[in-house]
C-alpha positions in Angstrom: 12.6 30.4 7.1 12.9 26.9 8.4 14.6 26.7 11.8 17.3 24.0 12.0 19.3 22.4 14.8 22.2 24.6 13.8 20.1 27.7 14.5 19.3 26.5 18.0 23.0 25.6 18.6 24.2 29.0 17.4 21.8 30.8 19.8 22.9 28.7 22.7 26.6 28.5 21.8 26.6 24.7 21.8 27.3 22.1 19.2 24.5 21.0 16.8 25.1 17.4 18.0 24.3 18.4 21.6 21.1 20.0 20.4 20.1 16.8 18.6 20.9 14.7 21.6 19.0 17.0 23.9 15.9 16.9 21.7 16.2 13.1 21.6 16.4 13.0 25.4 19.8 11.4 25.3 21.0 10.3 28.8 24.5 11.9 28.4 22.9 15.4 28.1 22.1 17.1 31.4 18.6 18.0 32.3 19.6 21.7 32.4 20.9 21.6 28.8 17.8 19.6 27.6 15.5 22.3 29.2 17.5 25.2 27.6 17.3 23.5 24.2 13.6 22.8 24.5 12.8 26.3 25.5 14.7 27.8 22.5 13.3 25.2 20.1 9.8 26.1 21.2 10.4 29.8 21.0 11.8 29.5 17.5 9.0 27.1 16.5 11.5 24.3 15.5 10.0 21.4 13.7 11.9 18.1 13.3 12.8 17.2 9.7 11.3 13.7 9.6 13.0 12.8 6.4 16.5 13.6 7.7 15.8 11.8 10.9 14.6 8.7 9.1 17.7 8.7 6.9 20.0 8.8 9.9 18.1 6.2 12.0 17.1 3.9 9.1 13.5 4.0 10.5 10.7 5.9 8.9 8.0 5.7 11.6 5.5 5.1 8.8 3.0 2.3 8.8 1.6 1.2 5.5 -2.0 -0.1 5.4 -3.3 -2.0 2.4 -7.1 -2.2 2.0 -9.0 -3.7 -0.9 -11.4 -0.7 -1.3 -12.3 2.5 0.4 -15.9 2.2 -0.5 -16.9 0.2 2.6 -17.5 2.0 5.9 -15.8 -0.9 7.7 -12.4 0.0 6.2 -12.8 3.6 7.0 -13.4 2.8 10.7 -10.4 0.5 10.7 -8.2 3.2 9.2 -9.5 5.7 11.7 -8.5 3.5 14.6 -5.1 2.7 13.1 -4.4 6.4 12.4 -5.4 7.5 15.9 -3.2 4.9 17.7 -0.3 5.5 15.3 -0.4 9.2 15.9 -0.3 8.7 19.7 2.9 6.7 19.2 4.5 9.2 16.8 3.8 7.3 13.6 2.3 8.4 10.3 0.1 6.1 8.2 0.1 5.6 4.4 -3.0 4.0 3.0 -3.0 2.0 -0.2 -6.1 0.8 -2.0 -5.6 -2.3 -4.1 -9.0 -2.4 -5.8 -8.6 -6.1 -5.1 -5.9 -6.5 -7.7 -3.4 -9.1 -6.7 -0.6 -7.6 -8.7 -0.9 -4.3 -6.9 -1.2 -6.1 -3.5 2.1 -7.9 -4.2 3.8 -4.7 -5.4 2.8 -2.8 -2.2 
């Protein structure tokens, strides 16, 4: 069963919006409430729904990287570096291989 913000809210007797704001470290939510929410979220193994969050915010936190080919080690090391840095900042990386086709590069 996937744990939702509503599950956390029900357990704490607070509104789902308060849970969402607490998890987002909103300044209007007290530190005490933020801590309670985080404890329950951790205990219930809550995982943020990235798709729902991106629809609300209009931001995907996804970086697209277009490479001509994956055959060369150079591009692998570049992708490795990009992926590591992106992960540290909370981003995901999508990799596209164009096979050096201009039409595909334009499309992507």
